[in-house]
N, CA, C and O atoms as a CHARMM CRD file, in Angstrom:
* protein
*
  360
    1    1 UNK  N     41.21600 -49.66000   7.62700 PROA 1      0.00000
    2    1 UNK  CA    39.77400 -49.78900   7.75900 PROA 1      0.00000
    3    1 UNK  C     39.20000 -50.63700   6.62400 PROA 1      0.00000
    4    1 UNK  O     38.29900 -51.44700   6.84000 PROA 1      0.00000
    5    2 UNK  N     39.73700 -50.44200   5.39700 PROA 2      0.00000
    6    2 UNK  CA    39.24200 -51.22900   4.27800 PROA 2      0.00000
    7    2 UNK  C     39.58600 -52.70400   4.44100 PROA 2      0.00000
    8    2 UNK  O     38.82200 -53.57300   4.02100 PROA 2      0.00000
    9    3 UNK  N     40.72400 -52.98400   5.04400 PROA 3      0.00000
   10    3 UNK  CA    41.11900 -54.37300   5.27700 PROA 3      0.00000
   11    3 UNK  C     40.16000 -55.03400   6.25800 PROA 3      0.00000
   12    3 UNK  O     39.75700 -56.18100   6.06800 PROA 3      0.00000
   13    4 UNK  N     39.80000 -54.30300   7.30500 PROA 4      0.00000
   14    4 UNK  CA    38.84000 -54.83700   8.27900 PROA 4      0.00000
   15    4 UNK  C     37.48800 -55.11100   7.62600 PROA 4      0.00000
   16    4 UNK  O     36.86400 -56.14100   7.88400 PROA 4      0.00000
   17    5 UNK  N     37.04000 -54.18400   6.78100 PROA 5      0.00000
   18    5 UNK  CA    35.75900 -54.36900   6.10000 PROA 5      0.00000
   19    5 UNK  C     35.80700 -55.58500   5.17700 PROA 5      0.00000
   20    5 UNK  O     34.84600 -56.35000   5.09700 PROA 5      0.00000
   21    6 UNK  N     36.93100 -55.75600   4.48000 PROA 6      0.00000
   22    6 UNK  CA    37.08000 -56.91500   3.59300 PROA 6      0.00000
   23    6 UNK  C     37.07500 -58.21000   4.39700 PROA 6      0.00000
   24    6 UNK  O     36.41300 -59.17400   4.01500 PROA 6      0.00000
   25    7 UNK  N     37.80000 -58.23800   5.49500 PROA 7      0.00000
   26    7 UNK  CA    37.83800 -59.45100   6.31900 PROA 7      0.00000
   27    7 UNK  C     36.46700 -59.76400   6.93700 PROA 7      0.00000
   28    7 UNK  O     36.06700 -60.92500   7.01100 PROA 7      0.00000
   29    8 UNK  N     35.75800 -58.72800   7.37500 PROA 8      0.00000
   30    8 UNK  CA    34.42200 -58.93900   7.93600 PROA 8      0.00000
   31    8 UNK  C     33.46400 -59.46700   6.87400 PROA 8      0.00000
   32    8 UNK  O     32.64000 -60.33700   7.15500 PROA 8      0.00000
   33    9 UNK  N     33.57100 -58.94500   5.66100 PROA 9      0.00000
   34    9 UNK  CA    32.71500 -59.41200   4.57200 PROA 9      0.00000
   35    9 UNK  C     33.02600 -60.85800   4.20500 PROA 9      0.00000
   36    9 UNK  O     32.11700 -61.66400   4.00500 PROA 9      0.00000
   37   10 UNK  N     34.30400 -61.17800   4.11800 PROA 10     0.00000
   38   10 UNK  CA    34.68900 -62.55600   3.79600 PROA 10     0.00000
   39   10 UNK  C     34.26000 -63.52700   4.89600 PROA 10     0.00000
   40   10 UNK  O     33.77800 -64.62100   4.60100 PROA 10     0.00000
   41   11 UNK  N     34.43000 -63.14100   6.15000 PROA 11     0.00000
   42   11 UNK  CA    34.02700 -64.01100   7.25600 PROA 11     0.00000
   43   11 UNK  C     32.51500 -64.23900   7.24300 PROA 11     0.00000
   44   11 UNK  O     32.04900 -65.35800   7.46200 PROA 11     0.00000
   45   12 UNK  N     31.76000 -63.18700   6.98800 PROA 12     0.00000
   46   12 UNK  CA    30.30900 -63.32800   6.91800 PROA 12     0.00000
   47   12 UNK  C     29.91200 -64.22600   5.75800 PROA 12     0.00000
   48   12 UNK  O     29.04600 -65.08700   5.91000 PROA 12     0.00000
   49   13 UNK  N     30.53200 -64.03700   4.61000 PROA 13     0.00000
   50   13 UNK  CA    30.24200 -64.88100   3.45100 PROA 13     0.00000
   51   13 UNK  C     30.56100 -66.34400   3.70300 PROA 13     0.00000
   52   13 UNK  O     29.79500 -67.22800   3.32200 PROA 13     0.00000
   53   14 UNK  N     31.68900 -66.59600   4.34100 PROA 14     0.00000
   54   14 UNK  CA    32.06400 -67.98100   4.65300 PROA 14     0.00000
   55   14 UNK  C     31.06400 -68.60900   5.62400 PROA 14     0.00000
   56   14 UNK  O     30.67400 -69.76400   5.45200 PROA 14     0.00000
   57   15 UNK  N     30.64800 -67.85100   6.64400 PROA 15     0.00000
   58   15 UNK  CA    29.64700 -68.37100   7.58700 PROA 15     0.00000
   59   15 UNK  C     28.31200 -68.66000   6.90500 PROA 15     0.00000
   60   15 UNK  O     27.67000 -69.67000   7.19300 PROA 15     0.00000
   61   16 UNK  N     27.89900 -67.77600   6.00300 PROA 16     0.00000
   62   16 UNK  CA    26.63900 -68.00600   5.29300 PROA 16     0.00000
   63   16 UNK  C     26.72800 -69.23400   4.38900 PROA 16     0.00000
   64   16 UNK  O     25.79200 -70.03100   4.32400 PROA 16     0.00000
   65   17 UNK  N     27.84700 -69.38100   3.69700 PROA 17     0.00000
   66   17 UNK  CA    28.01400 -70.56400   2.84300 PROA 17     0.00000
   67   17 UNK  C     28.09100 -71.84200   3.67800 PROA 17     0.00000
   68   17 UNK  O     27.56600 -72.88000   3.27400 PROA 17     0.00000
   69   18 UNK  N     28.73500 -71.77200   4.82700 PROA 18     0.00000
   70   18 UNK  CA    28.79600 -72.92700   5.71900 PROA 18     0.00000
   71   18 UNK  C     27.39800 -73.31200   6.20300 PROA 18     0.00000
   72   18 UNK  O     27.09200 -74.49600   6.34300 PROA 18     0.00000
   73   19 UNK  N     26.55900 -72.32100   6.45700 PROA 19     0.00000
   74   19 UNK  CA    25.19700 -72.58500   6.91500 PROA 19     0.00000
   75   19 UNK  C     24.31300 -73.24400   5.87200 PROA 19     0.00000
   76   19 UNK  O     23.32500 -73.89100   6.21900 PROA 19     0.00000
   77   20 UNK  N     24.65100 -73.09000   4.60600 PROA 20     0.00000
   78   20 UNK  CA    23.83500 -73.69900   3.55600 PROA 20     0.00000
   79   20 UNK  C     24.05600 -75.19900   3.43000 PROA 20     0.00000
   80   20 UNK  O     23.32600 -75.87000   2.70000 PROA 20     0.00000
   81   21 UNK  N     25.04000 -75.73100   4.12300 PROA 21     0.00000
   82   21 UNK  CA    25.26800 -77.18200   4.05600 PROA 21     0.00000
   83   21 UNK  C     24.09600 -77.97100   4.61600 PROA 21     0.00000
   84   21 UNK  O     23.88600 -79.12000   4.22800 PROA 21     0.00000
   85   22 UNK  N     23.32500 -77.36800   5.52700 PROA 22     0.00000
   86   22 UNK  CA    22.18300 -78.05200   6.13400 PROA 22     0.00000
   87   22 UNK  C     20.90400 -77.93200   5.32300 PROA 22     0.00000
   88   22 UNK  O     19.89000 -78.52900   5.68200 PROA 22     0.00000
   89   23 UNK  N     20.93300 -77.17700   4.24300 PROA 23     0.00000
   90   23 UNK  CA    19.74100 -77.02300   3.41200 PROA 23     0.00000
   91   23 UNK  C     19.42600 -78.32400   2.67800 PROA 23     0.00000
   92   23 UNK  O     20.31900 -79.11600   2.37500 PROA 23     0.00000
   93   24 UNK  N     18.15700 -78.52400   2.40300 PROA 24     0.00000
   94   24 UNK  CA    17.76400 -79.66800   1.57600 PROA 24     0.00000
   95   24 UNK  C     18.21800 -79.41600   0.14200 PROA 24     0.00000
   96   24 UNK  O     18.31800 -78.26000  -0.26900 PROA 24     0.00000
   97   25 UNK  N     18.49500 -80.45800  -0.62300 PROA 25     0.00000
   98   25 UNK  CA    18.90000 -80.25300  -2.01900 PROA 25     0.00000
   99   25 UNK  C     17.81700 -79.49800  -2.79700 PROA 25     0.00000
  100   25 UNK  O     16.62700 -79.62600  -2.51000 PROA 25     0.00000
  101   26 UNK  N     18.24700 -78.72100  -3.77200 PROA 26     0.00000
  102   26 UNK  CA    17.33700 -77.90300  -4.57200 PROA 26     0.00000
  103   26 UNK  C     16.31700 -78.78100  -5.28400 PROA 26     0.00000
  104   26 UNK  O     16.69300 -79.70000  -6.01100 PROA 26     0.00000
  105   27 UNK  N     15.04600 -78.51300  -5.08400 PROA 27     0.00000
  106   27 UNK  CA    13.98300 -79.24800  -5.75300 PROA 27     0.00000
  107   27 UNK  C     13.67500 -80.59600  -5.14200 PROA 27     0.00000
  108   27 UNK  O     12.97200 -81.39800  -5.75700 PROA 27     0.00000
  109   28 UNK  N     14.17300 -80.86900  -3.96000 PROA 28     0.00000
  110   28 UNK  CA    13.93900 -82.15400  -3.30400 PROA 28     0.00000
  111   28 UNK  C     12.47000 -82.27100  -2.90100 PROA 28     0.00000
  112   28 UNK  O     11.99900 -81.48800  -2.07600 PROA 28     0.00000
  113   29 UNK  N     11.73700 -83.23400  -3.46600 PROA 29     0.00000
  114   29 UNK  CA    10.32200 -83.36600  -3.11800 PROA 29     0.00000
  115   29 UNK  C     10.09200 -83.86000  -1.69200 PROA 29     0.00000
  116   29 UNK  O      8.97100 -83.77600  -1.19100 PROA 29     0.00000
  117   30 UNK  N     11.12400 -84.37200  -1.03100 PROA 30     0.00000
  118   30 UNK  CA    10.97800 -84.85300   0.33600 PROA 30     0.00000
  119   30 UNK  C     11.38500 -83.81000   1.37000 PROA 30     0.00000
  120   30 UNK  O     11.37700 -84.10000   2.56600 PROA 30     0.00000
  121   31 UNK  N     11.73900 -82.60800   0.93800 PROA 31     0.00000
  122   31 UNK  CA    12.12700 -81.56300   1.88700 PROA 31     0.00000
  123   31 UNK  C     10.89900 -81.12100   2.68500 PROA 31     0.00000
  124   31 UNK  O      9.77100 -81.27700   2.21700 PROA 31     0.00000
  125   32 UNK  N     11.10800 -80.57300   3.88200 PROA 32     0.00000
  126   32 UNK  CA     9.95600 -80.15700   4.70400 PROA 32     0.00000
  127   32 UNK  C      9.04800 -79.13700   4.01600 PROA 32     0.00000
  128   32 UNK  O      7.82700 -79.20200   4.15800 PROA 32     0.00000
  129   33 UNK  N      9.63000 -78.20300   3.27800 PROA 33     0.00000
  130   33 UNK  CA     8.79700 -77.20000   2.60000 PROA 33     0.00000
  131   33 UNK  C      7.92400 -77.84200   1.52800 PROA 33     0.00000
  132   33 UNK  O      6.78200 -77.42900   1.32700 PROA 33     0.00000
  133   34 UNK  N      8.44900 -78.84000   0.84600 PROA 34     0.00000
  134   34 UNK  CA     7.67600 -79.48900  -0.21400 PROA 34     0.00000
  135   34 UNK  C      6.69200 -80.51200   0.31900 PROA 34     0.00000
  136   34 UNK  O      5.62300 -80.70200  -0.26200 PROA 34     0.00000
  137   35 UNK  N      7.03200 -81.17100   1.40900 PROA 35     0.00000
  138   35 UNK  CA     6.16500 -82.25400   1.88200 PROA 35     0.00000
  139   35 UNK  C      5.09200 -81.79700   2.86400 PROA 35     0.00000
  140   35 UNK  O      4.07200 -82.47200   3.00600 PROA 35     0.00000
  141   36 UNK  N      5.29400 -80.67100   3.54500 PROA 36     0.00000
  142   36 UNK  CA     4.31000 -80.24500   4.53400 PROA 36     0.00000
  143   36 UNK  C      3.63700 -78.92300   4.15700 PROA 36     0.00000
  144   36 UNK  O      2.41800 -78.86500   3.99400 PROA 36     0.00000
  145   37 UNK  N      4.41800 -77.88900   4.02200 PROA 37     0.00000
  146   37 UNK  CA     3.86800 -76.54700   3.84400 PROA 37     0.00000
  147   37 UNK  C      3.17900 -76.38900   2.49700 PROA 37     0.00000
  148   37 UNK  O      2.04800 -75.90700   2.43900 PROA 37     0.00000
  149   38 UNK  N      3.83100 -76.78100   1.42500 PROA 38     0.00000
  150   38 UNK  CA     3.25800 -76.59900   0.09300 PROA 38     0.00000
  151   38 UNK  C      1.93300 -77.33600  -0.05800 PROA 38     0.00000
  152   38 UNK  O      0.98100 -76.81000  -0.63500 PROA 38     0.00000
  153   39 UNK  N      1.88200 -78.53000   0.45300 PROA 39     0.00000
  154   39 UNK  CA     0.66200 -79.33100   0.32900 PROA 39     0.00000
  155   39 UNK  C     -0.50700 -78.64900   1.03300 PROA 39     0.00000
  156   39 UNK  O     -1.61700 -78.61500   0.50300 PROA 39     0.00000
  157   40 UNK  N     -0.26400 -78.11200   2.21500 PROA 40     0.00000
  158   40 UNK  CA    -1.32400 -77.42500   2.97100 PROA 40     0.00000
  159   40 UNK  C     -1.79600 -76.19200   2.21400 PROA 40     0.00000
  160   40 UNK  O     -3.00000 -75.95600   2.10800 PROA 40     0.00000
  161   41 UNK  N     -0.86200 -75.40100   1.68500 PROA 41     0.00000
  162   41 UNK  CA    -1.24100 -74.21000   0.91100 PROA 41     0.00000
  163   41 UNK  C     -2.08900 -74.58600  -0.29500 PROA 41     0.00000
  164   41 UNK  O     -3.11700 -73.96100  -0.55300 PROA 41     0.00000
  165   42 UNK  N     -1.66600 -75.59600  -1.02700 PROA 42     0.00000
  166   42 UNK  CA    -2.37300 -75.97700  -2.25300 PROA 42     0.00000
  167   42 UNK  C     -3.75600 -76.53500  -1.93200 PROA 42     0.00000
  168   42 UNK  O     -4.72300 -76.22400  -2.62700 PROA 42     0.00000
  169   43 UNK  N     -3.85900 -77.34800  -0.89500 PROA 43     0.00000
  170   43 UNK  CA    -5.13500 -77.98700  -0.59000 PROA 43     0.00000
  171   43 UNK  C     -6.14200 -77.04600   0.07400 PROA 43     0.00000
  172   43 UNK  O     -7.34000 -77.16600  -0.18000 PROA 43     0.00000
  173   44 UNK  N     -5.69400 -76.12200   0.91000 PROA 44     0.00000
  174   44 UNK  CA    -6.62000 -75.32800   1.72000 PROA 44     0.00000
  175   44 UNK  C     -6.72600 -73.85700   1.34000 PROA 44     0.00000
  176   44 UNK  O     -7.57900 -73.15500   1.88500 PROA 44     0.00000
  177   45 UNK  N     -5.91000 -73.37200   0.44500 PROA 45     0.00000
  178   45 UNK  CA    -5.84800 -71.92600   0.19500 PROA 45     0.00000
  179   45 UNK  C     -7.17200 -71.35100  -0.28000 PROA 45     0.00000
  180   45 UNK  O     -7.60100 -70.31500   0.22900 PROA 45     0.00000
  181   46 UNK  N     -7.82600 -71.98400  -1.23000 PROA 46     0.00000
  182   46 UNK  CA    -9.05400 -71.42700  -1.78700 PROA 46     0.00000
  183   46 UNK  C    -10.18100 -71.43000  -0.76000 PROA 46     0.00000
  184   46 UNK  O    -10.90900 -70.44500  -0.64400 PROA 46     0.00000
  185   47 UNK  N    -10.33400 -72.51200  -0.02300 PROA 47     0.00000
  186   47 UNK  CA   -11.43100 -72.57500   0.94800 PROA 47     0.00000
  187   47 UNK  C    -11.18000 -71.71000   2.19100 PROA 47     0.00000
  188   47 UNK  O    -12.13500 -71.21600   2.79000 PROA 47     0.00000
  189   48 UNK  N     -9.92200 -71.52000   2.58700 PROA 48     0.00000
  190   48 UNK  CA    -9.64300 -70.69900   3.77000 PROA 48     0.00000
  191   48 UNK  C     -9.61600 -69.20900   3.46400 PROA 48     0.00000
  192   48 UNK  O    -10.00300 -68.40000   4.30700 PROA 48     0.00000
  193   49 UNK  N     -9.16100 -68.83200   2.26300 PROA 49     0.00000
  194   49 UNK  CA    -9.00700 -67.40600   1.95600 PROA 49     0.00000
  195   49 UNK  C    -10.08400 -66.87500   1.02100 PROA 49     0.00000
  196   49 UNK  O    -10.28100 -65.66200   0.93900 PROA 49     0.00000
  197   50 UNK  N    -10.77500 -67.74500   0.32700 PROA 50     0.00000
  198   50 UNK  CA   -11.79600 -67.37300  -0.65700 PROA 50     0.00000
  199   50 UNK  C    -11.21900 -66.52600  -1.79400 PROA 50     0.00000
  200   50 UNK  O    -11.90100 -65.66700  -2.35400 PROA 50     0.00000
  201   51 UNK  N     -9.96400 -66.78300  -2.11900 PROA 51     0.00000
  202   51 UNK  CA    -9.29100 -66.11400  -3.23400 PROA 51     0.00000
  203   51 UNK  C     -9.00200 -67.18500  -4.28000 PROA 51     0.00000
  204   51 UNK  O     -8.33300 -68.17100  -3.97000 PROA 51     0.00000
  205   52 UNK  N     -9.48900 -67.02000  -5.51500 PROA 52     0.00000
  206   52 UNK  CA    -9.32400 -68.07000  -6.50500 PROA 52     0.00000
  207   52 UNK  C     -7.89500 -68.22600  -7.02300 PROA 52     0.00000
  208   52 UNK  O     -7.55800 -69.28400  -7.55400 PROA 52     0.00000
  209   53 UNK  N     -7.05200 -67.21100  -6.88500 PROA 53     0.00000
  210   53 UNK  CA    -5.67600 -67.29300  -7.36300 PROA 53     0.00000
  211   53 UNK  C     -4.78200 -67.74800  -6.21700 PROA 53     0.00000
  212   53 UNK  O     -4.74000 -67.10300  -5.16900 PROA 53     0.00000
  213   54 UNK  N     -4.07000 -68.84700  -6.40700 PROA 54     0.00000
  214   54 UNK  CA    -3.26200 -69.43500  -5.33900 PROA 54     0.00000
  215   54 UNK  C     -2.12700 -68.51000  -4.91100 PROA 54     0.00000
  216   54 UNK  O     -1.86700 -68.37200  -3.71600 PROA 54     0.00000
  217   55 UNK  N     -1.45500 -67.88200  -5.85200 PROA 55     0.00000
  218   55 UNK  CA    -0.33900 -66.99200  -5.51800 PROA 55     0.00000
  219   55 UNK  C     -0.83900 -65.78900  -4.71900 PROA 55     0.00000
  220   55 UNK  O     -0.22200 -65.40500  -3.72600 PROA 55     0.00000
  221   56 UNK  N     -1.94000 -65.20100  -5.14400 PROA 56     0.00000
  222   56 UNK  CA    -2.50300 -64.06500  -4.40900 PROA 56     0.00000
  223   56 UNK  C     -2.96700 -64.48000  -3.02000 PROA 56     0.00000
  224   56 UNK  O     -2.83200 -63.71200  -2.06800 PROA 56     0.00000
  225   57 UNK  N     -3.50200 -65.66700  -2.89700 PROA 57     0.00000
  226   57 UNK  CA    -3.94600 -66.15000  -1.58400 PROA 57     0.00000
  227   57 UNK  C     -2.76200 -66.30400  -0.64000 PROA 57     0.00000
  228   57 UNK  O     -2.85600 -65.93700   0.53100 PROA 57     0.00000
  229   58 UNK  N     -1.66500 -66.83400  -1.12400 PROA 58     0.00000
  230   58 UNK  CA    -0.49300 -67.03800  -0.26800 PROA 58     0.00000
  231   58 UNK  C      0.14100 -65.70600   0.10800 PROA 58     0.00000
  232   58 UNK  O      0.41300 -65.45600   1.28300 PROA 58     0.00000
  233   59 UNK  N      0.37800 -64.84600  -0.88400 PROA 59     0.00000
  234   59 UNK  CA     1.04000 -63.57100  -0.60300 PROA 59     0.00000
  235   59 UNK  C      0.14200 -62.59800   0.14700 PROA 59     0.00000
  236   59 UNK  O      0.61800 -61.87200   1.02000 PROA 59     0.00000
  237   60 UNK  N     -1.13400 -62.56900  -0.17400 PROA 60     0.00000
  238   60 UNK  CA    -2.03000 -61.58900   0.43100 PROA 60     0.00000
  239   60 UNK  C     -2.65900 -62.01100   1.73100 PROA 60     0.00000
  240   60 UNK  O     -3.09300 -61.15800   2.50500 PROA 60     0.00000
  241   61 UNK  N     -2.72500 -63.31300   2.00200 PROA 61     0.00000
  242   61 UNK  CA    -3.40400 -63.76500   3.20700 PROA 61     0.00000
  243   61 UNK  C     -2.45500 -64.48600   4.16100 PROA 61     0.00000
  244   61 UNK  O     -2.28700 -64.06400   5.30500 PROA 61     0.00000
  245   62 UNK  N     -1.84300 -65.55500   3.70200 PROA 62     0.00000
  246   62 UNK  CA    -0.95900 -66.30900   4.58800 PROA 62     0.00000
  247   62 UNK  C      0.30200 -65.53300   4.94400 PROA 62     0.00000
  248   62 UNK  O      0.74500 -65.57100   6.09100 PROA 62     0.00000
  249   63 UNK  N      0.88400 -64.83000   3.97900 PROA 63     0.00000
  250   63 UNK  CA     2.15800 -64.13900   4.20700 PROA 63     0.00000
  251   63 UNK  C      2.00000 -62.62600   4.11700 PROA 63     0.00000
  252   63 UNK  O      2.92400 -61.94300   3.67800 PROA 63     0.00000
  253   64 UNK  N      0.87200 -62.09500   4.51500 PROA 64     0.00000
  254   64 UNK  CA     0.61300 -60.66400   4.32100 PROA 64     0.00000
  255   64 UNK  C      1.56000 -59.78700   5.13000 PROA 64     0.00000
  256   64 UNK  O      2.05200 -58.78500   4.61000 PROA 64     0.00000
  257   65 UNK  N      1.82700 -60.13100   6.37700 PROA 65     0.00000
  258   65 UNK  CA     2.75200 -59.31200   7.17000 PROA 65     0.00000
  259   65 UNK  C      4.15900 -59.39300   6.59800 PROA 65     0.00000
  260   65 UNK  O      4.86200 -58.38500   6.52400 PROA 65     0.00000
  261   66 UNK  N      4.56700 -60.57400   6.19800 PROA 66     0.00000
  262   66 UNK  CA     5.89900 -60.74200   5.61400 PROA 66     0.00000
  263   66 UNK  C      6.02500 -59.91500   4.34300 PROA 66     0.00000
  264   66 UNK  O      7.02700 -59.22600   4.15100 PROA 66     0.00000
  265   67 UNK  N      5.02900 -59.97400   3.48100 PROA 67     0.00000
  266   67 UNK  CA     5.04900 -59.20200   2.23500 PROA 67     0.00000
  267   67 UNK  C      5.03400 -57.71000   2.52500 PROA 67     0.00000
  268   67 UNK  O      5.74900 -56.94800   1.87300 PROA 67     0.00000
  269   68 UNK  N      4.23200 -57.28100   3.49300 PROA 68     0.00000
  270   68 UNK  CA     4.16100 -55.85900   3.82700 PROA 68     0.00000
  271   68 UNK  C      5.51300 -55.35800   4.33100 PROA 68     0.00000
  272   68 UNK  O      5.97300 -54.29900   3.90600 PROA 68     0.00000
  273   69 UNK  N      6.14600 -56.09800   5.22000 PROA 69     0.00000
  274   69 UNK  CA     7.41100 -55.63500   5.77400 PROA 69     0.00000
  275   69 UNK  C      8.54900 -55.74600   4.76500 PROA 69     0.00000
  276   69 UNK  O      9.49100 -54.95600   4.82800 PROA 69     0.00000
  277   70 UNK  N      8.49500 -56.69900   3.83700 PROA 70     0.00000
  278   70 UNK  CA     9.47800 -56.72500   2.75800 PROA 70     0.00000
  279   70 UNK  C      9.35300 -55.46400   1.91200 PROA 70     0.00000
  280   70 UNK  O     10.36400 -54.89200   1.50400 PROA 70     0.00000
  281   71 UNK  N      8.14000 -55.03100   1.64700 PROA 71     0.00000
  282   71 UNK  CA     7.92300 -53.80900   0.87700 PROA 71     0.00000
  283   71 UNK  C      8.45300 -52.59700   1.64000 PROA 71     0.00000
  284   71 UNK  O      9.05600 -51.70500   1.04200 PROA 71     0.00000
  285   72 UNK  N      8.23700 -52.55700   2.94300 PROA 72     0.00000
  286   72 UNK  CA     8.74200 -51.44600   3.75300 PROA 72     0.00000
  287   72 UNK  C     10.26700 -51.41700   3.73400 PROA 72     0.00000
  288   72 UNK  O     10.86300 -50.34400   3.63000 PROA 72     0.00000
  289   73 UNK  N     10.89900 -52.57300   3.83100 PROA 73     0.00000
  290   73 UNK  CA    12.36100 -52.63500   3.81200 PROA 73     0.00000
  291   73 UNK  C     12.89900 -52.14700   2.46900 PROA 73     0.00000
  292   73 UNK  O     13.87200 -51.39400   2.43400 PROA 73     0.00000
  293   74 UNK  N     12.28200 -52.56300   1.36800 PROA 74     0.00000
  294   74 UNK  CA    12.72500 -52.11700   0.04800 PROA 74     0.00000
  295   74 UNK  C     12.52400 -50.61600  -0.10300 PROA 74     0.00000
  296   74 UNK  O     13.37300 -49.93800  -0.68200 PROA 74     0.00000
  297   75 UNK  N     11.42300 -50.08700   0.40200 PROA 75     0.00000
  298   75 UNK  CA    11.16600 -48.64800   0.34200 PROA 75     0.00000
  299   75 UNK  C     12.21800 -47.88300   1.14600 PROA 75     0.00000
  300   75 UNK  O     12.73700 -46.87000   0.67600 PROA 75     0.00000
  301   76 UNK  N     12.53400 -48.35600   2.34700 PROA 76     0.00000
  302   76 UNK  CA    13.54400 -47.68400   3.17400 PROA 76     0.00000
  303   76 UNK  C     14.92300 -47.75200   2.52300 PROA 76     0.00000
  304   76 UNK  O     15.68500 -46.78700   2.58000 PROA 76     0.00000
  305   77 UNK  N     15.24300 -48.88100   1.90800 PROA 77     0.00000
  306   77 UNK  CA    16.52500 -48.98600   1.21100 PROA 77     0.00000
  307   77 UNK  C     16.57500 -48.00800   0.04600 PROA 77     0.00000
  308   77 UNK  O     17.60900 -47.38500  -0.19300 PROA 77     0.00000
  309   78 UNK  N     15.48300 -47.86900  -0.67300 PROA 78     0.00000
  310   78 UNK  CA    15.43500 -46.91000  -1.77200 PROA 78     0.00000
  311   78 UNK  C     15.60200 -45.48400  -1.28000 PROA 78     0.00000
  312   78 UNK  O     16.30900 -44.69300  -1.90400 PROA 78     0.00000
  313   79 UNK  N     14.95900 -45.14600  -0.16600 PROA 79     0.00000
  314   79 UNK  CA    15.12200 -43.80800   0.41700 PROA 79     0.00000
  315   79 UNK  C     16.57000 -43.56900   0.85200 PROA 79     0.00000
  316   79 UNK  O     17.09900 -42.47100   0.67700 PROA 79     0.00000
  317   80 UNK  N     17.20300 -44.58400   1.41200 PROA 80     0.00000
  318   80 UNK  CA    18.59300 -44.44100   1.83300 PROA 80     0.00000
  319   80 UNK  C     19.50700 -44.21300   0.63900 PROA 80     0.00000
  320   80 UNK  O     20.40600 -43.37400   0.69400 PROA 80     0.00000
  321   81 UNK  N     19.28200 -44.95500  -0.43800 PROA 81     0.00000
  322   81 UNK  CA    20.10100 -44.78200  -1.64000 PROA 81     0.00000
  323   81 UNK  C     19.90600 -43.39100  -2.22300 PROA 81     0.00000
  324   81 UNK  O     20.87400 -42.73400  -2.60600 PROA 81     0.00000
  325   82 UNK  N     18.66300 -42.94200  -2.29100 PROA 82     0.00000
  326   82 UNK  CA    18.38900 -41.60500  -2.82800 PROA 82     0.00000
  327   82 UNK  C     19.02000 -40.53800  -1.95200 PROA 82     0.00000
  328   82 UNK  O     19.58900 -39.57400  -2.46700 PROA 82     0.00000
  329   83 UNK  N     18.93100 -40.69200  -0.63900 PROA 83     0.00000
  330   83 UNK  CA    19.51000 -39.66800   0.24400 PROA 83     0.00000
  331   83 UNK  C     21.03200 -39.65100   0.18600 PROA 83     0.00000
  332   83 UNK  O     21.63800 -38.59000   0.32900 PROA 83     0.00000
  333   84 UNK  N     21.66000 -40.80600  -0.02200 PROA 84     0.00000
  334   84 UNK  CA    23.11700 -40.85000  -0.12800 PROA 84     0.00000
  335   84 UNK  C     23.58200 -40.28500  -1.46200 PROA 84     0.00000
  336   84 UNK  O     24.57800 -39.56400  -1.51600 PROA 84     0.00000
  337   85 UNK  N     22.88000 -40.60000  -2.52100 PROA 85     0.00000
  338   85 UNK  CA    23.30700 -40.16900  -3.85600 PROA 85     0.00000
  339   85 UNK  C     22.82100 -38.78700  -4.25100 PROA 85     0.00000
  340   85 UNK  O     23.23600 -38.26800  -5.28800 PROA 85     0.00000
  341   86 UNK  N     21.95500 -38.17600  -3.45400 PROA 86     0.00000
  342   86 UNK  CA    21.43500 -36.85500  -3.77200 PROA 86     0.00000
  343   86 UNK  C     22.53800 -35.81600  -3.69100 PROA 86     0.00000
  344   86 UNK  O     23.35900 -35.83800  -2.77400 PROA 86     0.00000
  345   87 UNK  N     22.55400 -34.93000  -4.63100 PROA 87     0.00000
  346   87 UNK  CA    23.54900 -33.86300  -4.66000 PROA 87     0.00000
  347   87 UNK  C     22.94700 -32.59100  -4.09700 PROA 87     0.00000
  348   87 UNK  O     21.77700 -32.28800  -4.32800 PROA 87     0.00000
  349   88 UNK  N     23.74600 -31.86100  -3.36900 PROA 88     0.00000
  350   88 UNK  CA    23.32600 -30.55300  -2.88800 PROA 88     0.00000
  351   88 UNK  C     23.45700 -29.55200  -4.01500 PROA 88     0.00000
  352   88 UNK  O     24.43800 -29.59100  -4.75800 PROA 88     0.00000
  353   89 UNK  N     22.51200 -28.67300  -4.16000 PROA 89     0.00000
  354   89 UNK  CA    22.53100 -27.69300  -5.24700 PROA 89     0.00000
  355   89 UNK  C     23.01900 -26.34500  -4.75100 PROA 89     0.00000
  356   89 UNK  O     22.60900 -25.31900  -5.29200 PROA 89     0.00000
  357   90 UNK  N     23.86400 -26.30900  -3.75800 PROA 90     0.00000
  358   90 UNK  CA    24.35200 -25.02600  -3.25800 PROA 90     0.00000
  359   90 UNK  C     25.65800 -24.62000  -3.89100 PROA 90     0.00000
  360   90 UNK  O     26.19700 -23.56000  -3.57100 PROA 90     0.00000
């Protein structure tokens, strides 16, 4: 069983690393995220959200559902870790 788990983990890791070949180079100013999305956020965030802080405008308004569900996932993972590591006092 441990061998199967190791092979599954290695296969998944290899597939994930293979998938990164299509990523734009790190910090590339011509990448789609830098040339389209970032510019729109920077230019329109204050007038569309009425929040003076750019980071708060992006996380709280544009990506609010994403941020909320990331928090829920982290909370559930924490509950799972606590429930697995909890000792019975009997």
